[in-house]
Biopython code that builds the backbone (N, CA, C, O; Angstrom):
import numpy as np
from Bio.PDB.StructureBuilder import StructureBuilder

atoms = [
    (1, "MET", "N", (105.110, 146.090, 48.411)),
    (1, "MET", "CA", (104.431, 145.258, 47.189)),
    (1, "MET", "C", (102.929, 144.811, 47.964)),
    (1, "MET", "O", (102.731, 144.038, 48.901)),
    (2, "LYS", "N", (102.117, 145.524, 47.268)),
    (2, "LYS", "CA", (100.649, 144.690, 47.478)),
    (2, "LYS", "C", (100.384, 143.737, 46.874)),
    (2, "LYS", "O", (100.721, 143.619, 45.696)),
    (3, "GLU", "N", (99.793, 142.927, 47.449)),
    (3, "GLU", "CA", (99.282, 141.660, 46.438)),
    (3, "GLU", "C", (97.923, 141.699, 46.275)),
    (3, "GLU", "O", (97.067, 141.824, 47.151)),
    (4, "GLU", "N", (97.757, 141.561, 44.863)),
    (4, "GLU", "CA", (96.423, 141.665, 44.413)),
    (4, "GLU", "C", (95.505, 140.412, 44.542)),
    (4, "GLU", "O", (95.898, 139.285, 44.241)),
    (5, "ARG", "N", (94.372, 140.660, 44.966)),
    (5, "ARG", "CA", (93.559, 139.498, 45.257)),
    (5, "ARG", "C", (92.574, 139.413, 44.088)),
    (5, "ARG", "O", (92.174, 140.508, 43.691)),
    (6, "LYS", "N", (92.064, 138.235, 43.403)),
    (6, "LYS", "CA", (90.802, 138.344, 42.577)),
    (6, "LYS", "C", (89.762, 137.281, 43.073)),
    (6, "LYS", "O", (90.164, 136.295, 43.690)),
    (7, "ILE", "N", (88.510, 137.459, 42.826)),
    (7, "ILE", "CA", (87.899, 136.055, 42.929)),
    (7, "ILE", "C", (87.086, 135.701, 41.778)),
    (7, "ILE", "O", (86.618, 136.445, 40.916)),
    (8, "VAL", "N", (86.978, 134.205, 41.932)),
    (8, "VAL", "CA", (86.829, 133.847, 40.331)),
    (8, "VAL", "C", (85.948, 132.545, 40.913)),
    (8, "VAL", "O", (86.074, 132.030, 42.024)),
    (9, "HIS", "N", (85.227, 132.246, 40.083)),
    (9, "HIS", "CA", (84.443, 131.017, 39.974)),
    (9, "HIS", "C", (85.416, 129.358, 40.226)),
    (9, "HIS", "O", (86.492, 129.352, 39.629)),
    (10, "LEU", "N", (85.168, 128.384, 40.830)),
    (10, "LEU", "CA", (86.093, 127.237, 40.618)),
    (10, "LEU", "C", (86.095, 126.690, 39.401)),
    (10, "LEU", "O", (87.082, 125.997, 39.153)),
    (11, "THR", "N", (85.219, 126.802, 38.498)),
    (11, "THR", "CA", (85.119, 126.031, 37.220)),
    (11, "THR", "C", (85.990, 127.212, 36.625)),
    (11, "THR", "O", (86.614, 126.714, 35.687)),
    (12, "HIS", "N", (86.336, 128.643, 36.755)),
    (12, "HIS", "CA", (87.244, 128.993, 35.846)),
    (12, "HIS", "C", (88.695, 128.728, 36.641)),
    (12, "HIS", "O", (89.672, 129.065, 35.971)),
    (13, "MET", "N", (88.862, 128.413, 37.398)),
    (13, "MET", "CA", (90.316, 128.119, 38.003)),
    (13, "MET", "C", (91.005, 126.810, 37.025)),
    (13, "MET", "O", (90.556, 125.736, 36.624)),
    (14, "PRO", "N", (92.378, 127.547, 36.880)),
    (14, "PRO", "CA", (93.271, 126.764, 36.418)),
    (14, "PRO", "C", (93.501, 125.535, 37.137)),
    (14, "PRO", "O", (93.826, 125.736, 38.308)),
    (15, "SER", "N", (93.433, 124.344, 36.799)),
    (15, "SER", "CA", (94.085, 122.998, 37.605)),
    (15, "SER", "C", (95.706, 123.172, 38.251)),
    (15, "SER", "O", (96.719, 123.407, 37.592)),
    (16, "GLY", "N", (95.613, 122.996, 39.615)),
    (16, "GLY", "CA", (96.526, 123.228, 40.245)),
    (16, "GLY", "C", (96.897, 124.383, 40.674)),
    (16, "GLY", "O", (98.057, 124.567, 41.043)),
    (17, "GLU", "N", (96.002, 125.317, 40.694)),
    (17, "GLU", "CA", (95.973, 126.752, 41.465)),
    (17, "GLU", "C", (95.408, 126.450, 42.760)),
    (17, "GLU", "O", (94.486, 125.637, 42.688)),
    (18, "SER", "N", (95.765, 126.978, 44.263)),
    (18, "SER", "CA", (94.814, 127.076, 45.120)),
    (18, "SER", "C", (94.603, 128.504, 45.555)),
    (18, "SER", "O", (95.417, 129.386, 45.282)),
    (19, "GLY", "N", (93.454, 128.724, 46.263)),
    (19, "GLY", "CA", (92.971, 129.591, 47.052)),
    (19, "GLY", "C", (92.172, 129.435, 48.043)),
    (19, "GLY", "O", (92.091, 128.391, 48.690)),
    (20, "VAL", "N", (91.365, 130.685, 48.291)),
    (20, "VAL", "CA", (90.525, 130.536, 49.930)),
    (20, "VAL", "C", (88.872, 130.340, 48.889)),
    (20, "VAL", "O", (88.715, 130.755, 47.741)),
    (21, "VAL", "N", (88.168, 129.834, 49.469)),
    (21, "VAL", "CA", (86.652, 129.869, 49.286)),
    (21, "VAL", "C", (86.061, 131.505, 50.045)),
    (21, "VAL", "O", (86.011, 131.720, 51.256)),
    (22, "ALA", "N", (85.725, 132.343, 49.105)),
    (22, "ALA", "CA", (85.139, 133.347, 49.490)),
    (22, "ALA", "C", (83.720, 133.526, 49.614)),
    (22, "ALA", "O", (83.256, 134.385, 50.364)),
    (23, "GLU", "N", (83.175, 132.944, 49.085)),
    (23, "GLU", "CA", (81.713, 132.896, 48.779)),
    (23, "GLU", "C", (81.140, 131.674, 48.254)),
    (23, "GLU", "O", (81.720, 131.019, 47.389)),
    (24, "ILE", "N", (79.710, 131.252, 48.885)),
    (24, "ILE", "CA", (78.991, 130.026, 48.180)),
    (24, "ILE", "C", (77.867, 130.724, 47.723)),
    (24, "ILE", "O", (77.420, 131.574, 48.493)),
    (25, "ARG", "N", (77.179, 130.525, 46.402)),
    (25, "ARG", "CA", (76.271, 131.005, 45.435)),
    (25, "ARG", "C", (75.394, 130.485, 45.394)),
    (25, "ARG", "O", (75.267, 129.972, 44.282)),
    (26, "GLY", "N", (74.311, 130.210, 46.270)),
    (26, "GLY", "CA", (73.137, 129.162, 46.068)),
    (26, "GLY", "C", (72.466, 128.950, 47.172)),
    (26, "GLY", "O", (73.042, 129.320, 48.195)),
    (27, "GLY", "N", (71.395, 128.455, 47.299)),
    (27, "GLY", "CA", (70.221, 128.037, 48.293)),
    (27, "GLY", "C", (70.618, 127.347, 49.392)),
    (27, "GLY", "O", (71.699, 126.763, 49.311)),
    (28, "HIS", "N", (69.852, 127.260, 50.636)),
    (28, "HIS", "CA", (70.288, 126.707, 51.754)),
    (28, "HIS", "C", (70.662, 125.399, 51.177)),
    (28, "HIS", "O", (71.835, 125.028, 51.209)),
    (29, "GLY", "N", (69.728, 124.684, 50.653)),
    (29, "GLY", "CA", (70.247, 123.423, 50.477)),
    (29, "GLY", "C", (71.747, 122.853, 49.656)),
    (29, "GLY", "O", (72.291, 121.782, 49.924)),
    (30, "ALA", "N", (72.241, 123.851, 48.609)),
    (30, "ALA", "CA", (73.258, 124.226, 48.096)),
    (30, "ALA", "C", (74.540, 124.042, 49.155)),
    (30, "ALA", "O", (75.494, 123.271, 49.263)),
    (31, "VAL", "N", (74.096, 125.005, 49.755)),
    (31, "VAL", "CA", (74.990, 125.522, 51.075)),
    (31, "VAL", "C", (75.557, 124.617, 52.095)),
    (31, "VAL", "O", (76.738, 124.403, 52.373)),
    (32, "ARG", "N", (74.470, 124.129, 52.598)),
    (32, "ARG", "CA", (74.234, 122.952, 53.649)),
    (32, "ARG", "C", (75.334, 121.795, 52.935)),
    (32, "ARG", "O", (76.419, 121.366, 53.327)),
    (33, "ARG", "N", (74.620, 121.548, 51.863)),
    (33, "ARG", "CA", (75.361, 120.354, 51.365)),
    (33, "ARG", "C", (77.034, 120.349, 51.091)),
    (33, "ARG", "O", (77.783, 119.418, 51.388)),
    (34, "LEU", "N", (77.400, 121.528, 50.496)),
    (34, "LEU", "CA", (78.774, 121.936, 50.371)),
    (34, "LEU", "C", (79.868, 121.939, 51.743)),
    (34, "LEU", "O", (81.073, 121.700, 51.826)),
    (35, "GLU", "N", (78.742, 122.362, 52.835)),
    (35, "GLU", "CA", (79.366, 122.506, 53.929)),
    (35, "GLU", "C", (79.796, 120.919, 54.400)),
    (35, "GLU", "O", (80.941, 120.472, 54.447)),
    (36, "ALA", "N", (78.694, 120.301, 54.689)),
    (36, "ALA", "CA", (78.506, 118.796, 54.704)),
    (36, "ALA", "C", (79.897, 118.007, 54.342)),
    (36, "ALA", "O", (80.492, 117.193, 55.048)),
    (37, "LEU", "N", (80.215, 118.451, 53.131)),
    (37, "LEU", "CA", (81.591, 117.971, 52.367)),
    (37, "LEU", "C", (82.772, 118.228, 52.796)),
    (37, "LEU", "O", (83.773, 117.579, 52.495)),
    (38, "GLY", "N", (82.726, 119.545, 53.793)),
    (38, "GLY", "CA", (83.852, 120.230, 53.979)),
    (38, "GLY", "C", (84.190, 121.383, 53.353)),
    (38, "GLY", "O", (85.157, 122.080, 53.659)),
    (39, "LEU", "N", (83.311, 121.631, 52.365)),
    (39, "LEU", "CA", (83.819, 123.107, 51.918)),
    (39, "LEU", "C", (83.447, 124.085, 52.748)),
    (39, "LEU", "O", (82.227, 123.974, 52.862)),
    (40, "ARG", "N", (83.807, 124.929, 53.353)),
    (40, "ARG", "CA", (82.993, 126.302, 53.667)),
    (40, "ARG", "C", (83.721, 127.462, 53.360)),
    (40, "ARG", "O", (84.750, 127.371, 52.690)),
    (41, "ILE", "N", (83.338, 128.460, 53.740)),
    (41, "ILE", "CA", (84.022, 129.960, 53.484)),
    (41, "ILE", "C", (85.422, 130.215, 54.570)),
    (41, "ILE", "O", (85.358, 130.357, 55.791)),
    (42, "GLY", "N", (86.146, 130.220, 54.070)),
    (42, "GLY", "CA", (87.500, 130.441, 54.632)),
    (42, "GLY", "C", (88.400, 129.434, 54.319)),
    (42, "GLY", "O", (89.583, 129.742, 54.174)),
    (43, "GLU", "N", (87.985, 128.099, 54.169)),
    (43, "GLU", "CA", (88.946, 126.805, 53.877)),
    (43, "GLU", "C", (89.481, 127.237, 52.512)),
    (43, "GLU", "O", (88.996, 127.946, 51.630)),
    (44, "GLU", "N", (90.907, 126.427, 52.652)),
    (44, "GLU", "CA", (91.698, 126.647, 51.365)),
    (44, "GLU", "C", (91.478, 125.553, 50.781)),
    (44, "GLU", "O", (91.347, 124.520, 51.438)),
    (45, "ILE", "N", (91.400, 125.566, 49.500)),
    (45, "ILE", "CA", (91.328, 124.491, 48.454)),
    (45, "ILE", "C", (92.351, 124.408, 47.103)),
    (45, "ILE", "O", (92.928, 125.357, 46.572)),
    (46, "THR", "N", (92.385, 123.344, 46.811)),
    (46, "THR", "CA", (93.183, 123.434, 45.447)),
    (46, "THR", "C", (92.642, 122.571, 44.414)),
    (46, "THR", "O", (92.189, 121.450, 44.643)),
    (47, "LYS", "N", (92.706, 123.198, 43.105)),
    (47, "LYS", "CA", (91.787, 122.419, 41.970)),
    (47, "LYS", "C", (92.631, 121.768, 41.500)),
    (47, "LYS", "O", (93.604, 122.328, 40.994)),
    (48, "ILE", "N", (92.504, 120.179, 41.523)),
    (48, "ILE", "CA", (92.975, 119.309, 41.120)),
    (48, "ILE", "C", (92.726, 119.000, 39.641)),
    (48, "ILE", "O", (93.786, 118.831, 39.037)),
    (49, "SER", "N", (91.623, 118.878, 38.882)),
    (49, "SER", "CA", (91.340, 118.648, 37.700)),
    (49, "SER", "C", (89.744, 118.904, 37.415)),
    (49, "SER", "O", (88.767, 118.860, 38.163)),
    (50, "ALA", "N", (89.891, 119.189, 36.025)),
    (50, "ALA", "CA", (88.022, 119.074, 35.432)),
    (50, "ALA", "C", (87.811, 118.416, 34.459)),
    (50, "ALA", "O", (88.782, 117.861, 33.944)),
    (51, "GLN", "N", (86.918, 118.299, 34.057)),
    (51, "GLN", "CA", (86.907, 117.360, 32.914)),
    (51, "GLN", "C", (86.109, 117.970, 31.755)),
    (51, "GLN", "O", (84.950, 118.376, 31.845)),
    (52, "PHE", "N", (86.764, 117.982, 30.815)),
    (52, "PHE", "CA", (86.072, 119.014, 29.760)),
    (52, "PHE", "C", (84.712, 119.110, 29.065)),
    (52, "PHE", "O", (84.198, 118.029, 28.776)),
    (53, "LEU", "N", (84.057, 120.200, 28.755)),
    (53, "LEU", "CA", (82.906, 120.322, 28.640)),
    (53, "LEU", "C", (81.718, 119.814, 29.732)),
    (53, "LEU", "O", (80.944, 118.861, 29.642)),
    (54, "ARG", "N", (81.893, 120.924, 30.903)),
    (54, "ARG", "CA", (81.001, 121.144, 31.757)),
    (54, "ARG", "C", (81.007, 119.629, 32.637)),
    (54, "ARG", "O", (79.921, 119.359, 33.148)),
    (55, "GLY", "N", (81.984, 118.752, 32.828)),
    (55, "GLY", "CA", (82.426, 117.790, 33.408)),
    (55, "GLY", "C", (82.514, 117.912, 35.345)),
    (55, "GLY", "O", (82.259, 118.930, 35.987)),
    (56, "PRO", "N", (82.800, 117.008, 35.731)),
    (56, "PRO", "CA", (83.110, 117.046, 37.258)),
    (56, "PRO", "C", (84.519, 117.924, 37.342)),
    (56, "PRO", "O", (85.511, 118.150, 36.650)),
    (57, "VAL", "N", (83.988, 118.259, 38.584)),
    (57, "VAL", "CA", (85.564, 119.220, 38.928)),
    (57, "VAL", "C", (86.305, 118.551, 40.304)),
    (57, "VAL", "O", (85.602, 118.398, 41.303)),
    (58, "THR", "N", (87.562, 118.203, 40.336)),
    (58, "THR", "CA", (88.138, 117.285, 41.293)),
    (58, "THR", "C", (89.113, 118.415, 42.253)),
    (58, "THR", "O", (90.052, 118.994, 41.707)),
    (59, "ILE", "N", (88.739, 118.690, 43.926)),
    (59, "ILE", "CA", (89.421, 119.744, 44.436)),
    (59, "ILE", "C", (90.179, 119.100, 45.701)),
    (59, "ILE", "O", (89.979, 117.896, 45.858)),
    (60, "LYS", "N", (90.931, 119.672, 46.523)),
    (60, "LYS", "CA", (91.229, 119.070, 47.267)),
    (60, "LYS", "C", (90.911, 119.964, 48.669)),
    (60, "LYS", "O", (91.178, 121.163, 48.577)),
    (61, "VAL", "N", (90.435, 119.547, 49.792)),
    (61, "VAL", "CA", (90.310, 120.350, 50.594)),
    (61, "VAL", "C", (90.814, 119.764, 52.077)),
    (61, "VAL", "O", (90.216, 118.871, 52.679)),
    (62, "GLY", "N", (91.971, 120.403, 52.535)),
    (62, "GLY", "CA", (92.246, 119.668, 53.672)),
    (62, "GLY", "C", (93.216, 118.324, 53.086)),
    (62, "GLY", "O", (93.985, 118.277, 52.126)),
    (63, "GLN", "N", (92.890, 117.442, 53.935)),
    (63, "GLN", "CA", (93.361, 116.082, 53.288)),
    (63, "GLN", "C", (92.587, 115.243, 52.342)),
    (63, "GLN", "O", (92.924, 114.222, 51.742)),
    (64, "THR", "N", (91.380, 115.960, 52.344)),
    (64, "THR", "CA", (90.154, 114.965, 51.448)),
    (64, "THR", "C", (90.031, 115.662, 49.940)),
    (64, "THR", "O", (89.929, 116.861, 49.679)),
    (65, "SER", "N", (90.071, 114.531, 49.036)),
    (65, "SER", "CA", (89.567, 115.151, 47.712)),
    (65, "SER", "C", (88.106, 115.161, 47.448)),
    (65, "SER", "O", (87.436, 114.246, 47.926)),
    (66, "LEU", "N", (87.535, 116.090, 46.744)),
    (66, "LEU", "CA", (86.375, 115.867, 46.354)),
    (66, "LEU", "C", (86.205, 116.069, 44.655)),
    (66, "LEU", "O", (87.114, 116.526, 43.963)),
    (67, "ALA", "N", (85.119, 115.722, 44.217)),
    (67, "ALA", "CA", (84.521, 115.683, 43.075)),
    (67, "ALA", "C", (83.203, 116.252, 42.902)),
    (67, "ALA", "O", (82.244, 115.529, 43.172)),
    (68, "LEU", "N", (82.968, 117.632, 42.427)),
    (68, "LEU", "CA", (82.010, 118.061, 42.364)),
    (68, "LEU", "C", (81.271, 118.143, 41.149)),
    (68, "LEU", "O", (82.070, 118.233, 40.217)),
    (69, "GLY", "N", (79.885, 118.152, 40.690)),
    (69, "GLY", "CA", (79.355, 118.307, 39.621)),
    (69, "GLY", "C", (79.911, 119.159, 38.879)),
    (69, "GLY", "O", (81.056, 119.185, 39.331)),
    (70, "TYR", "N", (79.851, 120.174, 37.694)),
    (70, "TYR", "CA", (79.702, 121.409, 36.938)),
    (70, "TYR", "C", (79.057, 122.398, 38.130)),
    (70, "TYR", "O", (79.602, 123.193, 38.895)),
    (71, "GLY", "N", (77.678, 122.007, 37.955)),
    (71, "GLY", "CA", (77.016, 122.938, 38.561)),
    (71, "GLY", "C", (76.857, 123.198, 40.092)),
    (71, "GLY", "O", (76.135, 124.137, 40.429)),
    (72, "MET", "N", (77.492, 122.420, 41.075)),
    (72, "MET", "CA", (77.985, 122.677, 42.166)),
    (72, "MET", "C", (79.011, 123.350, 42.179)),
    (72, "MET", "O", (79.174, 124.141, 43.108)),
    (73, "ALA", "N", (79.863, 123.240, 41.283)),
    (73, "ALA", "CA", (81.223, 124.085, 41.423)),
    (73, "ALA", "C", (81.358, 125.227, 41.200)),
    (73, "ALA", "O", (82.078, 126.093, 41.699)),
    (74, "SER", "N", (80.356, 125.225, 40.113)),
    (74, "SER", "CA", (79.962, 127.119, 39.764)),
    (74, "SER", "C", (79.220, 128.092, 40.614)),
    (74, "SER", "O", (78.936, 129.271, 40.403)),
    (75, "LYS", "N", (78.939, 127.193, 41.777)),
    (75, "LYS", "CA", (78.241, 128.234, 42.737)),
    (75, "LYS", "C", (79.530, 128.226, 44.063)),
    (75, "LYS", "O", (79.309, 128.156, 45.272)),
    (76, "VAL", "N", (80.409, 128.286, 43.616)),
    (76, "VAL", "CA", (82.037, 128.269, 44.657)),
    (76, "VAL", "C", (82.509, 129.399, 43.743)),
    (76, "VAL", "O", (82.614, 129.438, 42.517)),
    (77, "MET", "N", (82.796, 130.419, 44.805)),
    (77, "MET", "CA", (83.566, 131.814, 44.500)),
    (77, "MET", "C", (85.038, 131.369, 45.049)),
    (77, "MET", "O", (85.141, 130.530, 45.944)),
    (78, "VAL", "N", (86.153, 131.986, 44.451)),
    (78, "VAL", "CA", (87.649, 131.269, 45.363)),
    (78, "VAL", "C", (88.248, 132.607, 45.040)),
    (78, "VAL", "O", (88.060, 133.203, 43.979)),
    (79, "GLU", "N", (89.133, 133.117, 46.243)),
    (79, "GLU", "CA", (90.036, 134.198, 45.982)),
    (79, "GLU", "C", (91.344, 133.556, 45.757)),
    (79, "GLU", "O", (91.856, 132.852, 46.627)),
    (80, "VAL", "N", (91.981, 133.811, 44.447)),
    (80, "VAL", "CA", (93.323, 133.747, 44.381)),
    (80, "VAL", "C", (94.287, 134.688, 44.126)),
    (80, "VAL", "O", (94.033, 135.706, 43.482)),
    (81, "LYS", "N", (95.283, 134.460, 44.537)),
    (81, "LYS", "CA", (96.385, 135.451, 44.465)),
    (81, "LYS", "C", (96.842, 136.117, 43.439)),
    (81, "LYS", "O", (96.918, 135.167, 42.660)),
    (82, "GLU", "N", (97.249, 137.125, 42.763)),
    (82, "GLU", "CA", (97.221, 137.416, 41.379)),
    (82, "GLU", "C", (98.752, 137.740, 41.401)),
    (82, "GLU", "O", (99.325, 138.085, 40.367)),
]
sb = StructureBuilder()
sb.init_structure("model")
sb.init_model(0)
sb.init_chain("A")
sb.init_seg("    ")
for serial, (resi, resn, name, xyz) in enumerate(atoms, 1):
    if name == "N":
        sb.init_residue(resn, " ", resi, " ")
    sb.init_atom(name, np.array(xyz, "f"), 0.0, 1.0, " ", f" {name:<3s}", serial, name[0])
structure = sb.get_structure()
């Protein structure tokens, strides 16, 4: 049985779901900022929580927890297992 994969915005993932960073959509500054935080293409992440109405998104990358603003989180595309 073949696993189907889909790519979604980090902001659209439900809390508790895991996936692999597939793409970071943004300029060089945004990409460099996220990479400096440890968020790179190919990294496995887990969405911990999100605030209501475009608030910060909390994720776990390795052993580190990060809180990203909604705008920065919306630039991250995640491949999740279906």
